[in-house]
C-alpha positions as CSV (number, residue, x, y, z in Angstrom):
1,M,54.6,78.7,150.0
2,I,56.3,77.5,147.0
3,S,54.7,74.7,145.3
4,V,57.3,72.6,143.5
5,I,56.1,70.6,140.4
6,I,57.7,67.3,139.7
7,P,57.1,65.5,136.6
8,V,57.4,61.6,137.2
9,Y,58.1,59.7,134.1
10,N,60.1,56.3,134.2
11,T,62.9,57.5,136.9
12,Q,62.7,54.8,139.4
13,D,66.4,54.8,140.1
14,Y,66.3,59.1,140.7
15,I,62.6,59.8,141.9
16,E,63.2,59.4,145.8
17,H,66.5,61.3,145.7
18,C,65.2,63.9,143.0
19,V,62.3,64.4,146.2
20,R,64.5,63.9,149.0
21,S,66.6,66.8,148.0
22,V,63.3,69.2,148.1
23,L,62.0,68.1,151.1
24,S,65.0,69.1,153.0
25,Q,65.4,72.3,151.6
26,T,66.3,75.1,154.3
27,Y,62.8,76.6,152.6
28,S,60.7,74.5,154.6
29,D,57.1,75.9,153.4
30,L,56.7,73.8,150.4
31,Q,53.8,72.1,148.1
32,V,55.7,68.9,146.4
33,I,53.4,68.1,143.8
34,L,54.6,64.4,142.3
35,V,52.6,63.6,139.0
36,D,53.2,60.1,137.8
37,D,52.4,60.6,134.4
38,G,51.3,56.7,133.8
39,S,55.0,55.5,134.4
40,P,55.6,51.9,133.4
41,D,58.5,51.5,135.8
42,D,58.3,51.2,140.0
43,S,58.0,55.3,140.0
44,G,54.2,55.3,140.7
45,R,55.0,53.0,144.1
46,I,58.1,55.0,145.3
47,I,56.3,58.0,145.5
48,D,53.1,56.6,147.2
49,A,55.4,55.7,150.1
50,I,57.1,58.5,150.5
51,E,55.7,60.3,154.0
52,D,55.5,64.0,154.2
53,P,52.6,65.8,154.4
54,R,53.5,68.6,152.0
55,V,54.0,66.1,149.3
56,L,50.6,65.0,147.1
57,V,51.0,62.5,144.8
58,I,48.9,62.7,141.7
59,H,48.8,59.4,138.9
60,Q,47.3,60.0,135.2
61,E,47.3,58.3,132.2
62,N,50.5,59.1,130.3
63,G,50.3,62.4,128.6
64,G,53.6,63.6,128.5
65,L,55.9,66.3,130.2
66,S,54.1,69.4,129.7
67,A,50.9,67.5,130.8
68,A,52.2,66.1,133.2
69,R,53.3,70.2,134.2
70,N,50.1,71.4,133.4
71,T,48.6,68.7,136.0
72,G,51.0,70.3,138.7
73,L,50.3,73.7,137.8
74,D,46.6,73.3,138.2
75,N,46.9,72.3,141.3
76,A,49.2,74.3,142.7
77,T,48.2,76.5,145.6
78,G,51.3,78.3,146.2
79,E,52.4,82.1,145.6
80,Y,55.1,80.8,143.2
81,I,56.2,78.0,141.4
82,G,59.2,76.2,141.1
83,F,59.7,73.3,138.4
84,I,62.1,70.1,139.2
85,D,62.7,67.1,136.7
86,G,62.4,64.0,138.2
87,D,65.9,62.5,137.3
88,D,67.5,65.6,138.9
89,F,68.2,66.9,142.1
90,V,68.9,70.3,144.1
91,E,70.7,71.6,146.7
92,P,69.5,72.4,150.2
93,D,69.4,76.5,149.8
94,M,67.6,76.3,146.1
95,F,64.0,78.1,146.9
96,E,66.2,79.7,149.7
97,T,68.6,81.4,147.2
98,L,65.9,81.6,144.6
99,L,63.4,83.6,147.0
100,G,66.0,85.7,148.7
101,A,67.0,86.9,145.2
102,M,63.2,88.0,144.4
103,D,62.8,89.7,147.7
104,S,65.9,91.8,147.1
105,A,65.8,92.7,143.5
106,G,61.6,92.7,143.3
107,A,61.9,90.3,140.9
108,D,59.4,88.5,139.4
109,I,61.1,85.1,138.2
110,A,64.6,84.3,139.5
111,Q,67.1,82.0,138.0
112,C,69.8,79.8,139.5
113,G,73.1,78.0,137.9
114,Y,73.4,74.8,137.3
115,I,75.8,71.9,136.2
116,A,75.5,68.9,134.5
117,D,75.3,65.9,136.8
118,D,76.4,62.4,136.1
119,L,76.2,61.4,140.2
120,T,80.4,61.6,139.7
121,V,80.5,65.0,140.5
122,G,82.7,66.0,143.4
123,E,83.5,69.3,145.0
124,F,82.9,72.3,142.7
125,D,82.4,75.6,142.4
126,R,79.0,77.4,143.2
127,G,79.4,80.8,142.3
128,D,79.3,84.2,144.4
129,G,75.9,84.4,145.2
130,K,76.1,87.6,143.1
131,I,72.7,89.4,142.1
132,R,72.1,90.3,138.5
133,V,68.6,92.1,137.7
134,F,67.1,92.4,134.1
135,D,64.4,94.6,133.2
136,R,61.7,92.7,130.9
137,D,62.9,93.4,127.6
138,D,66.5,93.0,128.0
139,A,65.8,89.5,129.9
140,I,63.6,88.0,127.0
141,L,67.0,89.8,124.3
142,S,69.1,87.2,126.9
143,L,66.8,84.6,126.4
144,V,66.4,84.9,122.5
145,R,70.3,85.0,122.0
146,N,70.4,82.0,125.4
147,D,73.1,83.4,126.8
148,V,72.4,84.6,130.6
149,F,68.9,83.4,130.5
150,E,68.2,79.6,128.8
151,Q,64.8,78.1,128.1
152,V,64.6,75.8,130.6
153,V,62.2,76.1,133.2
154,W,63.8,74.3,135.9
155,N,66.3,75.9,136.9
156,K,63.8,78.8,137.7
157,L,61.4,80.2,140.8
158,Y,58.2,82.2,139.5
159,K,55.9,84.2,140.7
160,R,52.5,82.5,140.5
161,E,50.7,85.8,138.8
162,V,53.2,85.7,135.8
163,I,52.6,82.3,134.8
164,G,48.8,83.3,135.3
165,D,46.4,80.6,132.6
166,I,49.6,80.2,130.7
167,R,50.6,76.5,130.0
168,F,52.9,73.7,128.3
169,H,51.8,73.0,125.1
170,V,51.0,69.0,125.1
171,G,52.9,66.9,122.6
172,K,55.5,68.9,121.9
173,F,59.3,67.9,122.8
174,H,60.9,71.5,123.2
175,E,58.0,72.6,125.7
176,D,59.8,75.0,127.4
177,E,60.3,77.2,124.6
178,F,57.1,77.6,123.3
179,F,56.1,78.7,127.5
180,S,59.6,80.8,128.4
181,W,59.2,84.1,126.4
182,R,55.5,84.3,127.4
183,V,56.1,84.0,131.1
184,F,58.8,86.4,130.6
185,Y,56.7,88.7,128.8
186,N,54.5,89.0,132.0
187,S,57.5,89.9,134.1
188,K,58.9,93.2,135.0
189,K,62.1,92.2,136.3
190,I,64.3,89.0,136.3
191,A,66.9,88.0,138.5
192,D,69.7,86.1,137.6
193,I,71.8,84.3,140.8
194,N,75.3,83.4,140.1
195,R,75.3,80.3,142.3
196,I,74.5,76.9,141.7
197,C,71.8,75.1,142.9
198,Y,70.5,72.6,140.3
199,H,71.8,69.2,139.2
200,Y,71.1,68.2,135.8
201,V,71.7,64.8,136.1
202,Q,72.2,63.4,132.0
203,R,71.4,59.7,131.8
204,A,70.8,57.8,128.0
205,G,67.0,56.8,128.4
206,S,66.0,60.6,129.3
207,I,64.0,62.6,127.0
208,M,67.3,64.7,125.8
209,G,69.8,62.0,125.2
210,Q,67.4,60.4,122.9
211,K,68.6,60.0,119.1
212,F,68.1,63.0,116.9
213,S,64.8,62.8,115.4
214,A,61.9,65.0,114.0
215,K,60.7,65.7,117.3
216,R,63.9,68.2,117.6
217,L,61.5,70.1,114.6
218,H,59.1,71.3,117.2
219,A,61.9,74.1,118.8
220,L,62.1,76.0,115.3
221,E,58.0,75.9,115.3
222,A,58.0,77.6,118.4
223,L,61.0,80.5,117.5
224,L,59.1,80.6,114.5
225,E,55.6,81.3,116.6
226,R,57.8,83.7,119.3
227,T,58.8,85.6,116.2
228,K,55.6,86.0,114.5
229,E,54.2,87.7,117.8
230,F,57.2,89.6,118.5
231,K,56.9,91.8,115.5
232,T,53.8,93.4,117.1
233,L,54.8,93.1,121.1
234,L,58.2,93.7,120.8
235,P,59.7,95.1,117.4
236,A,62.7,96.2,119.0
237,I,63.7,92.5,119.9
238,Y,61.9,91.0,116.6
239,P,65.4,90.7,114.4
240,A,67.3,89.1,117.2
241,S,64.5,86.7,116.8
242,N,64.6,86.2,113.4
243,A,68.4,85.9,113.7
244,A,68.0,83.0,116.3
245,L,65.4,81.0,114.1
246,G,67.7,81.3,111.6
247,E,70.6,80.0,113.1
248,N,68.9,77.4,114.5
249,C,67.3,76.1,110.8
250,I,71.0,76.0,109.9
251,Y,72.3,74.3,113.1
252,Q,69.2,71.5,112.5
253,Y,70.0,70.8,108.9
254,Q,73.6,70.4,109.5
255,C,72.7,67.9,112.1
256,F,70.6,66.0,110.0
257,Q,72.4,65.8,107.4
258,R,75.8,64.5,109.2
259,M,73.3,61.6,111.5
260,K,73.1,58.9,109.0
261,G,69.9,57.4,109.2
262,S,68.0,60.2,111.1
263,D,66.4,61.5,107.8
264,D,67.7,59.6,105.1
265,D,64.0,61.1,102.7
266,G,65.2,64.2,103.6
267,S,61.5,65.2,105.1
268,C,63.2,66.9,108.2
269,R,65.6,69.0,105.8
270,R,62.6,70.0,103.9
271,Q,60.5,71.1,106.9
272,I,63.6,73.1,108.2
273,V,63.4,74.9,104.6
274,G,60.1,75.3,105.2
275,Y,60.6,76.8,108.4
276,Y,63.5,79.0,107.2
277,R,62.0,80.8,104.3
278,Q,59.1,82.0,106.6
279,M,62.3,84.0,108.1
280,D,62.4,87.8,107.6
281,L,65.8,87.2,106.5
282,P,66.6,91.3,106.2
283,A,65.8,91.6,109.6
284,A,67.8,88.6,111.0
285,C,70.8,90.2,109.2
286,K,70.8,93.2,111.2
287,A,71.0,91.5,114.2
288,V,74.2,89.5,113.5
289,S,77.8,89.9,112.1
290,V,78.9,90.6,108.7
291,K,79.9,87.2,108.5
292,Q,77.0,85.5,110.4
293,G,74.6,87.4,107.7
294,I,76.4,86.0,104.7
295,W,76.2,82.1,105.8
296,L,72.3,83.0,106.7
297,R,72.3,84.3,103.0
298,M,74.1,81.8,101.8
299,F,71.6,79.1,103.1
300,R,68.5,80.4,101.7
301,A,70.3,80.1,98.2
302,A,71.4,76.9,99.0
303,P,70.7,75.0,101.9
304,E,72.4,71.5,101.4
305,M,75.7,73.0,100.0
306,T,75.9,75.5,103.0
307,A,75.6,73.5,105.1
308,A,77.8,70.7,104.2
309,L,80.2,73.5,103.7
310,R,79.6,74.6,107.9
311,N,79.9,70.7,109.3
312,K,83.2,70.7,107.0
313,L,84.7,73.4,108.5
314,G,83.4,72.6,111.9
315,I,81.3,75.7,112.0
316,G,78.0,75.4,114.7
317,L,78.6,71.9,116.2
């Protein structure tokens, strides 16, 4: 059985479509856990009205996305775990595709493709369904580089055992960055399927659609935490993790510098510099090109000037 965890908050215009896309899956052995995280709109009433024995509805006081997902994990009984956001929806064969890839590859995690959707997307190429299999370290390196594997959890299926007692960090904005590498670390093989099965709906009121704010710096906290762990757990990936931290610091600094009113007192930029100075710069430079290494060293010496120059040249935007 697959337990599908769906946090519900301010999604009254989307949640029924989301849930119906799960209940109509070609793979039907499902437990669908809907966690109403104290939503002030009509979402709670809508999910209460859904009649299907596979659906478990839980209402709780608002604690944020991480708290809702953790409640779902604590109530999940399936051998496999999937996550879907309440304003998104999935193709009818998503879980059959993911589970089939895991079985054929002997993988602990499988990932499908996704498409950014504003609910007006017409016909699109779903991909050829080719499966690539990665061992743990190669998959984590890809996760660090954010290429084949991305931090998001909603386009993946996990064996319950690799999640174990790992939970999402409550109160953190970039919760997936704290979570994903730990679950990958518990895995032996991870599969990627070249097939789009997930629709990531973009809407102005969503978390990721909100104004750039200090909460974005939680991502740097996650990357620094990960990098410190890799120094002993995965020393071969330690340089790349430092480079990712450094590059993200520069990007965040550029954003705050570019967006008027987002950091008038400079406190966010000072925090970014604080994270940057905890990075192992020599290690980071080993994992990047000579040109990128120069940018990393320039930012260490003169963050404001370096970010302004990159913004002027349109680099990293």
